[in-house]
TORPA-4810 file (N, C-alpha, C, O; in nm, 3 decimals):
<nodes>
NODE_1_-5.115_-0.467_0.033_-5.085_-0.408_-0.105_-5.178_-0.432_-0.219_-5.211_-0.543_-0.261_M
NODE_2_-5.222_-0.305_-0.271_-5.311_-0.312_-0.365_-5.247_-0.277_-0.476_-5.190_-0.168_-0.489_N
NODE_3_-5.253_-0.385_-0.583_-5.203_-0.352_-0.704_-5.326_-0.357_-0.803_-5.411_-0.441_-0.776_I
NODE_4_-5.349_-0.278_-0.915_-5.416_-0.273_-0.996_-5.374_-0.358_-1.106_-5.264_-0.344_-1.158_N
NODE_5_-5.455_-0.443_-1.142_-5.429_-0.547_-1.257_-5.505_-0.530_-1.365_-5.565_-0.622_-1.421_R
NODE_6_-5.507_-0.400_-1.403_-5.592_-0.361_-1.562_-5.503_-0.365_-1.655_-5.391_-0.315_-1.656_T
NODE_7_-5.569_-0.440_-1.750_-5.447_-0.460_-1.893_-5.538_-0.373_-1.997_-5.655_-0.365_-2.033_F
NODE_8_-5.403_-0.310_-2.027_-5.451_-0.214_-2.159_-5.425_-0.317_-2.304_-5.323_-0.383_-2.323_I
NODE_9_-5.521_-0.310_-2.378_-5.485_-0.363_-2.518_-5.365_-0.309_-2.581_-5.329_-0.197_-2.545_P
NODE_10_-5.296_-0.372_-2.670_-5.186_-0.347_-2.744_-5.232_-0.368_-2.875_-5.289_-0.471_-2.912_V
NODE_11_-5.204_-0.260_-2.954_-5.246_-0.288_-3.104_-5.103_-0.329_-3.187_-4.995_-0.272_-3.193_Q
NODE_12_-5.152_-0.449_-3.243_-5.029_-0.510_-3.292_-5.036_-0.441_-3.436_-5.125_-0.360_-3.461_A
NODE_13_-4.923_-0.482_-3.546_-4.912_-0.411_-3.631_-5.027_-0.426_-3.755_-5.017_-0.360_-3.858_G
NODE_14_-5.137_-0.520_-3.731_-5.209_-0.513_-3.813_-5.356_-0.446_-3.765_-5.457_-0.454_-3.834_N
NODE_15_-5.350_-0.391_-3.656_-5.462_-0.305_-3.585_-5.559_-0.375_-3.501_-5.656_-0.321_-3.449_G
NODE_16_-5.516_-0.541_-3.489_-5.583_-0.620_-3.362_-5.525_-0.627_-3.258_-5.402_-0.636_-3.265_R
NODE_17_-5.581_-0.627_-3.140_-5.533_-0.640_-3.009_-5.475_-0.787_-2.988_-5.530_-0.872_-3.059_S
NODE_18_-5.399_-0.822_-2.926_-5.322_-0.951_-2.920_-5.359_-0.976_-2.748_-5.359_-0.882_-2.667_T
NODE_19_-5.382_-1.091_-2.719_-5.394_-1.129_-2.567_-5.254_-1.161_-2.519_-5.243_-1.151_-2.396_V
NODE_20_-5.143_-1.196_-2.582_-5.030_-1.236_-2.522_-4.977_-1.099_-2.495_-4.925_-1.082_-2.385_G
NODE_21_-4.982_-0.978_-2.596_-4.925_-0.848_-2.553_-4.996_-0.800_-2.443_-4.927_-0.727_-2.372_A
NODE_22_-5.127_-0.819_-2.401_-5.191_-0.770_-2.299_-5.126_-0.859_-2.164_-5.108_-0.789_-2.063_D
NODE_23_-5.102_-0.953_-2.156_-5.065_-1.005_-2.057_-4.918_-0.993_-2.022_-4.880_-1.015_-1.907_R
NODE_24_-4.842_-0.962_-2.111_-4.702_-0.910_-2.103_-4.692_-0.767_-2.050_-4.620_-0.738_-1.954_Q
NODE_25_-4.765_-0.681_-2.115_-4.774_-0.567_-2.044_-4.832_-0.543_-1.919_-4.806_-0.445_-1.849_E
NODE_26_-4.925_-0.645_-1.885_-4.956_-0.649_-1.731_-4.842_-0.697_-1.652_-4.802_-0.623_-1.563_G
NODE_27_-4.783_-0.809_-1.671_-4.671_-0.843_-1.590_-4.570_-0.730_-1.593_-4.516_-0.703_-1.486_I
NODE_28_-4.534_-0.653_-1.710_-4.420_-0.567_-1.687_-4.447_-0.479_-1.582_-4.366_-0.455_-1.492_D
NODE_29_-4.592_-0.415_-1.592_-4.629_-0.303_-1.536_-4.649_-0.334_-1.380_-4.648_-0.242_-1.299_S
NODE_30_-4.670_-0.484_-1.338_-4.681_-0.520_-1.222_-4.516_-0.521_-1.159_-4.485_-0.477_-1.049_L
NODE_31_-4.435_-0.574_-1.246_-4.307_-0.614_-1.215_-4.250_-0.425_-1.159_-4.209_-0.403_-1.045_G
NODE_32_-4.258_-0.339_-1.244_-4.217_-0.235_-1.246_-4.264_-0.153_-1.108_-4.193_-0.080_-1.039_V
NODE_33_-4.413_-0.189_-1.088_-4.485_-0.129_-0.964_-4.411_-0.211_-0.828_-4.382_-0.148_-0.726_R
NODE_34_-4.388_-0.338_-0.840_-4.313_-0.371_-0.705_-4.190_-0.328_-0.709_-4.152_-0.278_-0.603_Q
NODE_35_-4.105_-0.329_-0.802_-3.961_-0.234_-0.793_-3.972_-0.111_-0.738_-3.909_-0.069_-0.641_F
NODE_36_-4.086_-0.030_-0.828_-4.094_0.126_-0.744_-4.100_0.108_-0.585_-4.019_0.164_-0.512_H
NODE_37_-4.217_0.014_-0.532_-4.218_0.016_-0.418_-4.113_-0.011_-0.329_-4.098_0.044_-0.220_H
NODE_38_-4.027_-0.111_-0.385_-3.902_-0.149_-0.290_-3.781_-0.020_-0.307_-3.691_-0.015_-0.224_L
NODE_39_-3.786_0.056_-0.392_-3.685_0.173_-0.418_-3.748_0.252_-0.315_-3.678_0.295_-0.224_V
NODE_40_-3.875_0.275_-0.319_-3.922_0.406_-0.235_-3.932_0.385_-0.123_-3.970_0.486_-0.064_S
NODE_41_-3.907_0.257_-0.028_-3.893_0.245_0.108_-3.798_0.314_0.186_-3.684_0.333_0.144_R
NODE_42_-3.836_0.354_0.299_-3.775_0.436_0.379_-3.636_0.357_0.431_-3.635_0.237_0.462_Q
NODE_43_-3.538_0.431_0.435_-3.409_0.392_0.493_-3.423_0.395_0.659_-3.511_0.459_0.716_T
NODE_44_-3.320_0.312_0.730_-3.328_0.303_0.866_-3.302_0.440_0.921_-3.356_0.459_1.030_M
NODE_45_-3.237_0.535_0.874_-3.215_0.640_0.918_-3.357_0.736_0.919_-3.374_0.846_0.972_S
NODE_46_-3.435_0.669_0.856_-3.599_0.723_0.878_-3.628_0.693_1.012_-3.689_0.769_1.087_D
NODE_47_-3.589_0.595_1.039_-3.672_0.509_1.159_-3.561_0.537_1.303_-3.517_0.429_1.342_H
NODE_48_-3.520_0.634_1.370_-3.448_0.636_1.466_-3.486_0.553_1.588_-3.394_0.554_1.670_P
NODE_49_-3.560_0.501_1.617_-3.616_0.428_1.719_-3.576_0.301_1.704_-3.537_0.234_1.799_T
NODE_50_-3.584_0.252_1.563_-3.512_0.116_1.506_-3.387_0.119_1.525_-3.341_0.026_1.592_M
NODE_51_-3.301_0.214_1.479_-3.162_0.230_1.493_-3.108_0.225_1.608_-3.002_0.165_1.629_T
NODE_52_-3.187_0.301_1.716_-3.135_0.273_1.833_-3.141_0.155_1.900_-3.047_0.104_1.960_R
NODE_53_-3.269_0.105_1.890_-3.300_-0.077_1.900_-3.175_-0.129_1.885_-3.107_-0.164_1.982_T
NODE_54_-3.128_-0.140_1.730_-3.037_-0.246_1.694_-2.884_-0.213_1.762_-2.799_-0.296_1.793_I
NODE_55_-2.879_-0.078_1.773_-2.742_-0.064_1.839_-2.745_-0.098_1.981_-2.655_-0.169_2.027_I
NODE_56_-2.841_-0.056_2.057_-2.852_-0.116_2.199_-2.824_-0.274_2.198_-2.742_-0.322_2.276_L
NODE_57_-2.887_-0.343_2.116_-2.878_-0.498_2.124_-2.739_-0.573_2.089_-2.690_-0.681_2.124_W
NODE_58_-2.690_-0.445_1.988_-2.561_-0.475_1.954_-2.435_-0.464_2.035_-2.332_-0.531_2.036_A
NODE_59_-2.478_-0.349_2.109_-2.399_-0.340_2.235_-2.411_-0.456_2.353_-2.307_-0.504_2.400_A
NODE_60_-2.536_-0.498_2.398_-2.558_-0.603_2.460_-2.491_-0.710_2.460_-2.430_-0.765_2.552_V
NODE_61_-2.511_-0.750_2.310_-2.464_-0.912_2.268_-2.282_-0.886_2.269_-2.206_-0.980_2.288_L
NODE_62_-2.251_-0.792_2.254_-2.087_-0.757_2.232_-2.019_-0.767_2.410_-1.911_-0.819_2.439_T
NODE_63_-2.104_-0.709_2.496_-2.072_-0.726_2.652_-2.095_-0.841_2.663_-2.001_-0.906_2.710_V
NODE_64_-2.207_-0.911_2.634_-2.194_-1.060_2.674_-2.099_-1.164_2.609_-2.078_-1.275_2.660_G
NODE_65_-2.049_-1.127_2.506_-1.942_-1.209_2.429_-1.812_-1.192_2.525_-1.738_-1.284_2.563_A
NODE_66_-1.800_-1.047_2.556_-1.666_-1.019_2.616_-1.686_-1.076_2.757_-1.585_-1.123_2.810_F
NODE_67_-1.808_-1.081_2.830_-1.805_-1.158_2.957_-1.788_-1.297_2.993_-1.763_-1.345_3.103_A
NODE_68_-1.810_-1.360_2.866_-1.801_-1.515_2.848_-1.683_-1.544_2.815_-1.636_-1.647_2.866_L
NODE_69_-1.604_-1.470_2.730_-1.461_-1.486_2.717_-1.374_-1.474_2.851_-1.286_-1.550_2.892_Q
NODE_70_-1.429_-1.340_2.915_-1.329_-1.325_3.045_-1.364_-1.460_3.133_-1.270_-1.521_3.183_W
NODE_71_-1.494_-1.504_3.151_-1.548_-1.607_3.232_-1.441_-1.752_3.226_-1.386_-1.820_3.313_L
NODE_72_-1.448_-1.756_3.067_-1.380_-1.862_3.008_-1.233_-1.861_3.055_-1.184_-1.967_3.094_E
NODE_73_-1.153_-1.740_3.054_-1.022_-1.710_3.079_-0.993_-1.731_3.234_-0.887_-1.781_3.272_Y
NODE_74_-1.099_-1.688_3.327_-1.086_-1.705_3.455_-1.082_-1.870_3.506_-1.018_-1.917_3.600_Q
NODE_75_-1.151_-1.922_3.433_-1.191_-2.075_3.463_-1.033_-2.126_3.408_-0.955_-2.183_3.485_Y
NODE_76_-1.005_-2.099_3.283_-0.865_-2.187_3.245_-0.747_-2.134_3.345_-0.655_-2.207_3.382_V
NODE_77_-0.762_-2.008_3.379_-0.655_-1.971_3.456_-0.635_-2.022_3.601_-0.527_-2.023_3.660_A
NODE_78_-0.758_-2.066_3.650_-0.774_-2.134_3.797_-0.747_-2.286_3.760_-0.671_-2.346_3.836_R
NODE_79_-0.793_-2.344_3.669_-0.758_-2.500_3.658_-0.619_-2.532_3.595_-0.564_-2.642_3.608_V
NODE_80_-0.566_-2.421_3.522_-0.422_-2.469_3.468_-0.331_-2.372_3.508_-0.235_-2.353_3.432_F
NODE_81_-0.339_-2.302_3.615_-0.243_-2.192_3.668_-0.114_-2.225_3.650_-0.032_-2.147_3.602_S
NODE_82_-0.086_-2.348_3.689_0.083_-2.393_3.703_0.130_-2.397_3.559_0.231_-2.340_3.517_R
NODE_83_0.040_-2.477_3.482_0.067_-2.475_3.344_0.081_-2.356_3.258_0.160_-2.358_3.164_E
NODE_84_0.015_-2.259_3.282_0.025_-2.131_3.235_0.129_-2.041_3.273_0.172_-1.959_3.192_I
NODE_85_0.170_-2.049_3.385_0.301_-1.988_3.446_0.403_-2.057_3.368_0.478_-1.983_3.305_Y
NODE_86_0.421_-2.171_3.359_0.551_-2.241_3.329_0.562_-2.212_3.172_0.671_-2.190_3.120_I
NODE_87_0.437_-2.212_3.096_0.454_-2.165_2.971_0.511_-2.028_2.930_0.584_-2.001_2.834_G
NODE_88_0.457_-1.942_3.032_0.523_-1.816_3.016_0.624_-1.800_3.052_0.688_-1.722_2.981_I
NODE_89_0.685_-1.846_3.149_0.829_-1.847_3.187_0.932_-1.913_3.058_1.040_-1.867_3.020_I
NODE_90_0.860_-2.035_3.009_0.922_-2.083_2.928_0.937_-2.002_2.800_1.047_-2.008_2.746_G
NODE_91_0.851_-1.935_2.750_0.838_-1.871_2.632_0.939_-1.752_2.637_0.999_-1.713_2.537_T
NODE_92_0.957_-1.685_2.789_1.026_-1.570_2.800_1.197_-1.613_2.773_1.273_-1.541_2.708_A
NODE_93_1.235_-1.738_2.834_1.337_-1.775_2.840_1.400_-1.796_2.690_1.509_-1.759_2.645_F
NODE_94_1.291_-1.871_2.626_1.328_-1.888_2.486_1.345_-1.776_2.402_1.436_-1.774_2.318_A
NODE_95_1.264_-1.681_2.418_1.281_-1.551_2.352_1.419_-1.497_2.380_1.507_-1.479_2.295_A
NODE_96_1.429_-1.465_2.551_1.576_-1.414_2.561_1.679_-1.502_2.508_1.784_-1.442_2.483_G
NODE_97_1.679_-1.628_2.485_1.775_-1.728_2.449_1.808_-1.676_2.283_1.917_-1.636_2.241_G
NODE_98_1.707_-1.687_2.222_1.718_-1.623_2.067_1.758_-1.478_2.075_1.841_-1.447_1.989_V
NODE_99_1.727_-1.399_2.144_1.786_-1.265_2.127_1.933_-1.242_2.156_2.002_-1.165_2.089_W
NODE_100_1.983_-1.321_2.273_2.108_-1.325_2.319_2.188_-1.388_2.194_2.275_-1.330_2.130_L
NODE_101_2.143_-1.511_2.175_2.220_-1.570_2.059_2.231_-1.476_1.955_2.347_-1.467_1.914_G
NODE_102_2.141_-1.395_1.890_2.125_-1.338_1.803_2.250_-1.221_1.806_2.319_-1.195_1.708_W
NODE_103_2.260_-1.166_1.920_2.341_-1.065_1.958_2.492_-1.110_1.959_2.581_-1.039_1.914_K
NODE_104_2.512_-1.236_2.015_2.624_-1.288_2.045_2.702_-1.338_1.904_2.825_-1.341_1.900_L
NODE_105_2.622_-1.375_1.791_2.662_-1.460_1.691_2.664_-1.363_1.583_2.712_-1.398_1.476_A
NODE_106_2.606_-1.214_1.603_2.598_-1.122_1.504_2.720_-1.060_1.463_2.757_-0.978_1.548_S
NODE_107_2.807_-1.070_1.349_2.925_-0.993_1.359_2.905_-0.861_1.253_2.820_-0.852_1.164_R
NODE_108_2.985_-0.784_1.281_2.946_-0.673_1.198_3.034_-0.695_1.063_3.129_-0.771_1.055_N
NODE_109_2.986_-0.617_0.963_3.021_-0.652_0.830_3.169_-0.603_0.827_3.199_-0.491_0.871_A
NODE_110_3.262_-0.687_0.775_3.400_-0.613_0.761_3.402_-0.534_0.668_3.328_-0.547_0.571_P
NODE_111_3.498_-0.424_0.683_3.527_-0.287_0.573_3.622_-0.365_0.493_3.647_-0.486_0.489_G
NODE_112_3.671_-0.257_0.424_3.790_-0.302_0.355_3.910_-0.336_0.428_3.930_-0.290_0.541_P
NODE_113_3.996_-0.421_0.363_4.095_-0.459_0.468_4.221_-0.333_0.461_4.254_-0.280_0.355_F
NODE_114_4.270_-0.306_0.567_4.374_-0.211_0.573_4.499_-0.251_0.667_4.489_-0.265_0.789_A
NODE_115_4.614_-0.266_0.594_4.728_-0.350_0.649_4.783_-0.257_0.768_4.795_-0.136_0.751_L
NODE_116_4.812_-0.313_0.875_4.868_-0.239_0.996_5.028_-0.254_0.984_5.104_-0.348_1.009_N
NODE_117_5.050_-0.120_0.934_5.180_-0.079_0.892_5.278_-0.093_1.021_5.384_-0.155_1.012_V
NODE_118_5.242_-0.043_1.120_5.289_0.003_1.250_5.347_-0.151_1.315_5.463_-0.170_1.353_A
NODE_119_5.230_-0.259_1.316_5.277_-0.367_1.345_5.375_-0.482_1.257_5.440_-0.581_1.291_A
NODE_120_5.354_-0.428_1.153_5.468_-0.510_1.027_5.602_-0.433_1.072_5.706_-0.495_1.093_Q
NODE_121_5.588_-0.269_1.089_5.733_-0.223_1.124_5.804_-0.276_1.241_5.923_-0.307_1.242_A
NODE_122_5.707_-0.286_1.358_5.765_-0.330_1.474_5.814_-0.473_1.508_5.895_-0.502_1.597_S
NODE_123_5.745_-0.568_1.411_5.783_-0.681_1.413_5.911_-0.705_1.316_5.978_-0.807_1.331_L
NODE_124_5.938_-0.623_1.231_6.065_-0.637_1.128_6.021_-0.748_1.015_6.093_-0.836_0.966_G
NODE_125_5.886_-0.721_0.990_5.856_-0.831_0.878_5.900_-0.777_0.737_5.855_-0.670_0.696_L
NODE_126_5.981_-0.846_0.669_6.017_-0.808_0.504_5.919_-0.794_0.423_5.803_-0.808_0.462_T
NODE_127_5.951_-0.766_0.299_5.832_-0.797_0.191_5.816_-0.907_0.155_5.704_-0.939_0.115_G
NODE_128_5.938_-1.018_0.156_5.903_-1.148_0.116_5.817_-1.228_0.227_5.724_-1.304_0.198_Q
NODE_129_5.861_-1.202_0.353_5.796_-1.252_0.470_5.623_-1.220_0.461_5.533_-1.297_0.492_E
NODE_130_5.614_-1.096_0.415_5.467_-1.091_0.400_5.404_-1.136_0.274_5.282_-1.142_0.253_M
NODE_131_5.482_-1.160_0.208_5.419_-1.237_0.085_5.369_-1.386_0.106_5.271_-1.445_0.061_K
NODE_132_5.478_-1.427_0.194_5.481_-1.585_0.256_5.360_-1.602_0.340_5.273_-1.683_0.307_V
NODE_133_5.350_-1.519_0.463_5.254_-1.490_0.554_5.111_-1.482_0.465_5.020_-1.554_0.505_I
NODE_134_5.090_-1.407_0.356_4.978_-1.387_0.271_4.935_-1.539_0.214_4.824_-1.587_0.241_E
NODE_135_5.028_-1.608_0.134_5.002_-1.728_0.113_4.972_-1.835_0.190_4.896_-1.925_0.157_R
NODE_136_5.042_-1.825_0.312_5.017_-1.917_0.430_4.882_-1.898_0.471_4.821_-1.998_0.509_L
NODE_137_4.820_-1.782_0.469_4.681_-1.740_0.512_4.602_-1.801_0.431_4.502_-1.854_0.481_G
NODE_138_4.624_-1.810_0.289_4.545_-1.878_0.186_4.563_-2.006_0.180_4.509_-2.052_0.079_A
NODE_139_4.619_-2.085_0.247_4.613_-2.222_0.261_4.701_-2.310_0.180_4.680_-2.428_0.154_G
NODE_140_4.814_-2.229_0.137_4.896_-2.283_0.008_4.987_-2.379_0.099_5.002_-2.356_0.219_E
NODE_141_5.046_-2.486_0.036_5.161_-2.552_0.103_5.314_-2.478_0.066_5.318_-2.391_-0.021_S
NODE_142_5.430_-2.518_0.133_5.554_-2.473_0.087_5.571_-2.465_-0.041_5.584_-2.353_-0.091_N
NODE_143_5.574_-2.568_-0.112_5.590_-2.616_-0.254_5.530_-2.500_-0.330_5.597_-2.437_-0.411_K
NODE_144_5.393_-2.471_-0.298_5.294_-2.401_-0.386_5.359_-2.249_-0.388_5.389_-2.191_-0.492_A
NODE_145_5.377_-2.188_-0.243_5.420_-2.082_-0.211_5.541_-2.071_-0.301_5.545_-1.971_-0.373_I
NODE_146_5.638_-2.156_-0.310_5.770_-2.171_-0.396_5.765_-2.144_-0.524_5.842_-2.073_-0.589_A
NODE_147_5.661_-2.208_-0.564_5.646_-2.179_-0.707_5.569_-2.076_-0.745_5.580_-2.026_-0.857_R
NODE_148_5.493_-2.039_-0.666_5.405_-1.890_-0.698_5.492_-1.773_-0.671_5.456_-1.668_-0.723_G
NODE_149_5.602_-1.773_-0.597_5.709_-1.663_-0.560_5.828_-1.677_-0.637_5.910_-1.586_-0.635_L
NODE_150_5.848_-1.791_-0.711_5.971_-1.831_-0.795_6.074_-1.850_-0.675_6.185_-1.797_-0.691_G
NODE_151_6.051_-1.914_-0.565_6.174_-1.943_-0.465_6.177_-2.065_-0.485_6.106_-2.126_-0.564_L
NODE_152_6.295_-2.126_-0.387_6.303_-2.256_-0.373_6.225_-2.286_-0.253_6.178_-2.201_-0.177_S
NODE_153_6.214_-2.426_-0.241_6.120_-2.456_-0.090_6.195_-2.443_0.022_6.142_-2.429_0.132_P
NODE_154_6.319_-2.445_0.006_6.419_-2.415_0.124_6.433_-2.269_0.170_6.483_-2.242_0.279_N
NODE_155_6.383_-2.165_0.077_6.391_-2.036_0.113_6.253_-2.003_0.177_6.239_-1.913_0.259_T
NODE_156_6.151_-2.085_0.132_6.020_-2.054_0.198_6.027_-2.120_0.341_5.974_-2.052_0.430_V
NODE_157_6.072_-2.220_0.373_6.116_-2.258_0.483_6.174_-2.173_0.567_6.134_-2.163_0.683_K
NODE_158_6.261_-2.110_0.528_6.311_-2.035_0.624_6.266_-1.906_0.627_6.290_-1.846_0.731_T
NODE_159_6.212_-1.852_0.547_6.090_-1.736_0.594_5.981_-1.785_0.674_5.935_-1.708_0.758_H
NODE_160_5.937_-1.889_0.665_5.830_-1.956_0.762_5.888_-1.970_0.898_5.820_-1.937_0.995_T
NODE_161_6.019_-2.019_0.913_6.088_-2.012_1.036_6.094_-1.853_1.103_6.060_-1.822_1.217_A
NODE_162_6.141_-1.775_1.010_6.163_-1.641_1.068_6.045_-1.584_1.099_6.049_-1.487_1.175_N
NODE_163_5.923_-1.628_1.051_5.781_-1.548_1.061_5.749_-1.629_1.190_5.706_-1.552_1.276_L
NODE_164_5.755_-1.763_1.236_5.731_-1.798_1.357_5.801_-1.754_1.489_5.750_-1.766_1.601_Y
NODE_165_5.926_-1.701_1.464_6.008_-1.663_1.572_5.960_-1.514_1.576_5.943_-1.469_1.690_A
NODE_166_5.937_-1.436_1.478_5.902_-1.302_1.464_5.746_-1.294_1.555_5.717_-1.222_1.651_K
NODE_167_5.676_-1.383_1.492_5.499_-1.378_1.571_5.516_-1.447_1.722_5.434_-1.429_1.813_L
NODE_168_5.641_-1.533_1.734_5.611_-1.582_1.858_5.511_-1.705_1.860_5.422_-1.717_1.944_S
NODE_169_5.533_-1.783_1.771_5.422_-1.879_1.740_5.494_-2.004_1.710_5.609_-1.990_1.670_V
NODE_170_5.437_-2.154_1.726_5.508_-2.241_1.673_5.442_-2.329_1.586_5.486_-2.444_1.581_G
NODE_171_5.310_-2.290_1.489_5.253_-2.336_1.414_5.224_-2.262_1.312_5.239_-2.141_1.326_S
NODE_172_5.171_-2.316_1.175_5.115_-2.247_1.048_4.989_-2.179_1.121_4.980_-2.057_1.133_R
NODE_173_4.906_-2.257_1.163_4.755_-2.212_1.222_4.771_-2.111_1.292_4.694_-2.016_1.279_G
NODE_174_4.887_-2.108_1.391_4.884_-1.992_1.487_4.958_-1.875_1.444_4.955_-1.774_1.514_Q
NODE_175_5.021_-1.880_1.339_5.095_-1.790_1.272_4.993_-1.716_1.196_4.999_-1.593_1.199_A
NODE_176_4.884_-1.783_1.117_4.787_-1.712_1.038_4.719_-1.634_1.135_4.697_-1.515_1.118_V
NODE_177_4.681_-1.706_1.248_4.580_-1.642_1.335_4.625_-1.513_1.418_4.554_-1.423_1.463_S
NODE_178_4.756_-1.528_1.425_4.829_-1.385_1.480_4.820_-1.278_1.380_4.785_-1.166_1.416_K
NODE_179_4.852_-1.307_1.243_4.867_-1.233_1.169_4.742_-1.163_1.138_4.742_-1.044_1.105_A
NODE_180_4.634_-1.234_1.147_4.490_-1.188_1.111_4.447_-1.114_1.238_4.378_-1.013_1.226_R
NODE_181_4.483_-1.155_1.354_4.428_-1.059_1.446_4.560_-0.902_1.453_4.540_-0.801_1.519_S
NODE_182_4.652_-0.921_1.388_4.737_-0.811_1.392_4.700_-0.729_1.284_4.745_-0.614_1.280_L
NODE_183_4.615_-0.774_1.186_4.573_-0.710_1.053_4.679_-0.675_0.934_4.685_-0.585_0.850_H
NODE_184_4.765_-0.795_0.967_4.865_-0.822_0.854_4.818_-0.893_0.747_4.876_-0.873_0.640_L
NODE_185_4.713_-0.985_0.750_4.657_-1.041_0.633_4.522_-1.024_0.652_4.476_-0.995_0.762_I
NODE_186_4.435_-1.045_0.526_4.305_-1.021_0.555_4.235_-1.152_0.590_4.115_-1.152_0.619_P
</nodes>
């Protein structure tokens, strides 16, 4: 690289040339020339041979990396074949178990409650008995049901006994479960 390092004297305000200004101008022109030389270099697209060479070697390195990975896999598969198969089978069973559990445990979102009027009529449940079974489903005691409905506790016991007979059950829990399955209570 041949750089011309000639300095042009710069006139200061008083008409004299200054050496510092000469040096600065020389450095600035040198920097500009180097910058211009760097910017004006040819790009790789101007050198198709170099581009082809780089692409060729990149492809060779890629194929080599894949070949090494494949060879490593072949070695690992031969040495640890039993463990690999056990791991694959275990993973498949775990995934199947999660999927099956998800399907069995998922419940459809309940829609709005719709009273089964046909079941109520076929069982012959009265309005008071329906109120009592709703309160039983809420978990209230006989005394709480009596206070809430304005009845005596003995009347609530009578309604409860009638419900047991009509639903063919022997306990409060069975009565509530059967009433829910018949859509008599939510």
